[in-house]
N, C-alpha and C positions, 0 to 999 in steps of 0.2 A: 108974769108969764114969759116975757121976753128974756128975763134973766135965766130961766130954766130950760126953755125950749127954743129950737132953731127950725125955721121952715125947711122943708125937703122938696126937692124937684122944682116944679113950677109954682109952688105955693109962695106967696109974697107975705112978708111979716105983717101981722095984724089982720090978715084975711083968712077966711075958712080954708082948710086944706090939711095937708099932712105935715106933722111936726115930729121932730125927734128930740129926746132929752139931751141937753148939752152934757158933755163929758166933764166930770169933776174928779179930783183925786180924793180918795178916802183911805182911812187906815183899816186894815183887815188882818185877821188872825185865823188861820185854819186850826181847828181843834182835832186832837187825836182820838178823843173818846167822848162819852156823854158829858156835857157841861151845862150848868145852869147860869144864865145871865140875869142879873137883877137890874131892872130898869130904874131910872131916876124918878124921883117924886112919888115913890110908892106905887108905881103903875103895874107892878107885878114882876113875873119872871118869864124868861124865854128858855126853851130847851134846845140845845144843839146836840147833834149826833156826830159820830166819828166822820171826819171829812168835811163837815159843814164849816162855814166861815162866820165869824163874828165881825160885823162891819160897823165902824163908827162914821156915820154920815156927817155929823157935826159934833162939836165937843159935848160929850155926855149922851148923845143920841145913838143908841145901839140897835142893831137888828141882827137876826140870825138868817143867813142865806144858805139854802141847801147847796151842796157841792155842785150838783148838775146845773142849777140856775146860775150860780156864781161863774162856773166855767163858760156858760153861754152869754153872759152879760157883762163881765168884768175882764179887764186886761191887767195882769200882774206886772207892775213896773219894777219891782225889786224890793229888797228890805228897806225898812225905814232908816233914814240917816240919823 
């Protein structure tokens, strides 16, 4: 829990209260049109629409994030080096 969340405001670590997810860098690609993403391990497929983002949270772990949600919850740092 401590590796993923940080206490907010008067909340002290390890005590009940308000926590926020720690910021991490992820790879993301915005798609121009309908795209199908195949998940690892035969877990199925995800559908992305124009403007949605394909996000890799950890190696091989992909998610599709709608443009509106991505815009409100992610900060674009720039192109991958």
